[in-house]
C-alpha positions in Angstrom: -3.6 0.7 -9.4 -0.9 -0.5 -7.0 1.3 2.5 -6.5 0.9 5.9 -4.8 2.0 8.1 -7.8 -0.5 6.5 -10.1 -3.3 6.6 -7.6 -2.6 10.2 -6.8 -2.8 11.0 -10.5 -6.2 9.2 -10.6 -7.3 11.2 -7.5 -6.5 14.5 -9.2 -8.4 13.5 -12.3 -11.4 12.5 -10.3 -11.3 15.8 -8.5 -11.4 17.5 -12.0 -14.1 15.3 -13.6 -16.5 13.9 -10.9 -16.3 16.0 -7.8 -19.5 18.0 -7.3 -21.5 15.7 -9.5 -24.1 13.1 -8.5 -23.8 9.4 -9.1 -26.3 8.3 -11.8 -25.4 4.7 -12.2 -23.1 2.0 -10.9 -22.1 -1.4 -12.1 -19.7 -4.0 -10.6 -19.1 -7.3 -12.4 -18.0 -9.2 -9.3 -20.1 -8.9 -6.2 -17.2 -10.4 -4.2 -15.7 -6.9 -4.4 -18.6 -5.5 -2.4 -19.5 -5.5 1.3 -23.2 -5.5 0.4 -25.3 -6.5 -2.6 -25.0 -4.4 -5.7 -28.8 -3.5 -5.5 -28.4 -2.3 -1.9 -25.3 -0.2 -2.9 -27.1 1.3 -5.9 -30.1 2.2 -3.7 -27.8 3.9 -1.3 -25.5 5.8 -3.6 -27.4 6.7 -6.8 -28.4 10.3 -6.5 -25.7 11.1 -3.9 -23.2 13.9 -4.6 -19.5 13.3 -4.6 -18.0 16.0 -2.3 -14.4 15.2 -2.7 -12.0 12.3 -3.3 -9.3 11.3 -0.8 -6.3 9.0 -1.2 -5.0 6.9 1.7 -2.0 5.0 0.6 -3.3 3.2 -2.6 -7.0 3.4 -1.6 -9.3 6.0 -3.2 -12.1 7.2 -1.0 -15.2 9.0 -2.4 -16.8 11.2 0.2 -20.6 11.5 -0.4 -23.0 14.1 0.7 -24.8 11.9 3.2 -21.6 11.3 5.2 -20.9 7.9 3.8 -17.9 6.8 1.8 -17.1 4.6 -1.2 -13.6 2.9 -0.9 -12.0 1.7 -4.0 -9.0 -0.7 -3.9 -7.8 -2.5 -7.0 -4.9 -4.9 -7.6 -1.7 -4.8 -9.6 -2.3 -4.5 -13.3 -5.6 -2.6 -13.1 -6.1 0.8 -14.5 -8.8 3.6 -14.4 -10.2 5.4 -17.3 -12.3 8.6 -17.1 -14.5 9.8 -20.0 -16.6 12.9 -20.1 -20.1 12.3 -21.3 -23.4 14.1 -21.6 -27.0 13.0 -21.6 -27.5 13.3 -25.3 -24.4 11.1 -26.1 -23.4 8.9 -23.3 -21.1 5.9 -24.1 -21.9 2.5 -22.7 -20.4 2.6 -19.2 -19.6 -1.1 -19.4 -17.3 -0.7 -22.4 -16.3 3.0 -22.4 -12.9 3.5 -24.0 -12.1 -0.2 -23.9 -13.7 -1.4 -27.1 -15.7 -4.5 -26.4 -13.8 -5.3 -23.2 -16.2 -5.2 -20.3 -15.4 -2.9 -17.4 -15.0 -4.6 -14.0 -16.4 -1.5 -12.4 -18.1 1.5 -13.8 -19.4 4.6 -12.0 -21.5 7.1 -14.0 -21.8 10.6 -12.8 -23.6 13.6 -14.3 -21.0 14.3 -17.0 -18.4 11.6 -16.6 -18.0 7.8 -16.6 -15.2 6.2 -14.5 -14.2 2.6 -15.3 -11.8 0.0 -13.9 -10.2 -2.6 -16.1 -7.5 -5.3 -15.7 -7.8 -5.9 -11.9 -7.2 -9.4 -10.7 -8.8 -8.6 -7.4 -10.4 -5.6 -5.8 -12.7 -4.1 -3.3 -15.5 -1.5 -3.6 -16.9 -0.8 -0.2 -19.9 1.3 0.9 -19.0 2.5 4.4 -19.8 4.9 7.2 -17.0 7.1 8.5 -16.7 4.8 11.6 -16.6 1.7 9.4 -13.9 3.2 7.2 -11.8 4.0 10.3 -12.3 0.4 11.6 -11.4 -1.0 8.2 -8.2 0.9 8.1 -7.3 0.8 11.8 -4.2 -1.4 11.2 -2.8 0.7 8.4 0.0 3.1 9.0 -0.2 6.8 7.9 0.1 7.8 4.3 3.7 8.6 3.4 2.7 12.0 2.0 0.4 13.0 4.8 0.8 16.5 6.1 0.6 15.1 9.6 3.6 12.9 9.1 6.7 14.8 10.3 10.3 13.5 10.4 9.9 13.0 14.2 6.7 11.0 13.9 8.1 9.0 11.0 11.0 7.9 13.2 8.7 7.0 16.1 6.6 4.7 13.8 9.7 2.4 13.5 10.5 2.4 17.2 11.0 -1.1 18.6 11.0 -2.6 15.1 13.7 -5.1 14.5 13.8 -5.8 10.8 15.7 -4.9 7.6 15.1 -1.5 6.2 13.3 -2.7 3.1 11.0 -4.9 5.1 10.1 -2.1 7.4 9.5 0.5 4.6 7.1 -1.9 2.9 5.2 -2.8 6.1 1.7 -1.3 5.7 1.2 -1.3 9.4 4.0 1.2 9.7 3.6 3.2 6.4 0.9 2.4 4.0 1.3 2.2 0.2 5.1 1.7 -0.5 5.8 -1.3 -2.8 9.1 -3.0 -3.6 10.4 -0.7 -6.3 9.8 2.5 -4.3 11.4 0.9 -1.2 14.6 0.3 -3.2 14.6 3.8 -4.7 13.9 5.4 -1.3 16.8 3.5 0.3 19.0 4.5 -2.6 18.1 8.2 -2.3 18.8 8.0 1.4 22.2 6.3 0.9 21.2 3.4 3.0 21.5 -0.3 2.1 18.1 -2.0 2.1 19.5 -4.9 4.2 20.5 -2.6 7.1 18.7 -3.3 10.4 16.4 -0.5 11.5 17.8 -0.6 15.0 21.2 0.4 13.6 19.9 3.7 12.2 20.6 7.1 13.9 18.6 10.3 13.9 20.5 11.6 10.8 19.6 8.4 8.9 15.9 8.6 9.8 15.9 12.3 8.7 17.5 11.4 5.3 15.1 8.4 4.9 12.0 10.6 5.5 13.1 13.2 3.0 14.1 10.6 0.5 10.6 9.0 0.8 8.8 12.3 0.2 11.1 13.4 -2.6 11.0 10.1 -4.5 7.2 9.8 -4.4 6.6 13.5 -5.2 9.0 13.3 -8.2 7.2 10.2 -9.5 3.9 12.0 -9.1 5.2 15.1 -11.0 6.6 12.9 -13.8 3.3 11.2 -14.2 1.5 14.5 -14.4 4.0 15.6 -17.1 3.1 12.6 -19.2 6.4 10.8 -18.6 6.1 7.1 -19.6 8.2 5.8 -16.7 6.5 7.2 -13.6 9.1 5.5 -11.4 11.9 7.7 -12.5 12.9 10.6 -10.4 14.8 13.9 -10.9 18.0 15.5 -9.6 21.2 14.0 -8.4 21.4 12.0 -5.1 22.7 14.1 -2.2 23.3 13.1 1.4 20.1 15.0 2.5 17.9 12.5 0.8 17.2 14.2 -2.5 16.1 11.8 -5.2 18.4 10.1 -7.7 18.1 10.8 -11.4 16.4 7.4 -12.1 15.0 4.3 -10.5 17.5 1.5 -9.7 14.9 -1.1 -9.0 15.3 -4.2 -11.2 18.5 -2.9 -12.8 21.1 -5.3 -11.5 24.3 -5.1 -13.6 23.5 -1.6 -14.9 25.7 1.3 -13.8 24.6 3.4 -10.9 23.2 6.7 -12.1 25.3 8.6 -9.5 28.7 6.9 -9.4 28.8 4.3 -12.2 29.3 1.3 -9.9 27.3 -1.7 -11.1 23.9 -2.1 -9.3 23.7 -5.3 -7.2 20.8 -7.6 -6.3 20.2 -9.3 -3.0 17.4 -11.3 -1.5 15.6 -10.0 1.6 13.0 -12.5 2.9 13.0 -14.1 -0.6 12.2 -10.7 -2.2 14.8 -9.1 -4.5 16.3 -5.8 -3.4 18.6 -3.6 -5.5 21.4 -1.3 -4.3 24.6 0.5 -5.2 27.6 -0.9 -3.2 29.3 2.5 -3.4 26.4 4.9 -2.7 24.8 2.6 -0.1 27.7 1.2 2.0 27.1 -1.9 4.1 28.2 0.1 7.2 26.5 3.5 7.7 28.8 6.5 7.5 28.3 7.3 11.2 29.7 3.8 12.2 32.7 4.0 9.9 
């Protein structure tokens, strides 16, 4: 569950299937995921009603009716499954929808079972509101937060001296953007991922902000429509930061979807980055 579009899809499904219900059972295979013992967590959460589910970056937060929260954070390669069930015919929560493969985490509500499979690492934390804020104090805002305006977005990067891709992926600035979306956001904004953030002008920051929102929202919409590749995005790239027609991440040597120039690869702090030399000039337009 590493990426915002996938996590947002899970959040919406949880809103549909478990919000308003009470937690009836809980099982976690690795107590290293927990901030208390499993028995203590079960004593505290079983019988509690789930009021709503929030997403912060790639974290899912279950708000309970006693004011406490459950925070779920799982690693790359994990996935969530939700299955409706009723008292007269409940599947085994440990193996629901996964054959004989044991779930790493299962949460049983009144009429649904939520399971996590395939996670290499994870956290499932039982927290007070204050503990949650403390746990996330070093995280930047969610990129799709309603409170994140273009002006605030620019201020988050103030006094930062790094490459654009490094800055976009820094969770202390903006939480939840991984390598592939960083490449696609830079592409949609027409900015090379290696450009230094202190070189950017107001017009660049404005395009970058709108590119971030458009790329992530388009990926979320494609996921909701059942598209296999949730990283693709719609519409042609424009100078105002609208999303390109598909992802360029990992596509070195393939033609740019906008101009046909071959996509190039570079290393930024030993991490590959992908860009179009034509659509993302080395020198920004305002300096040419």
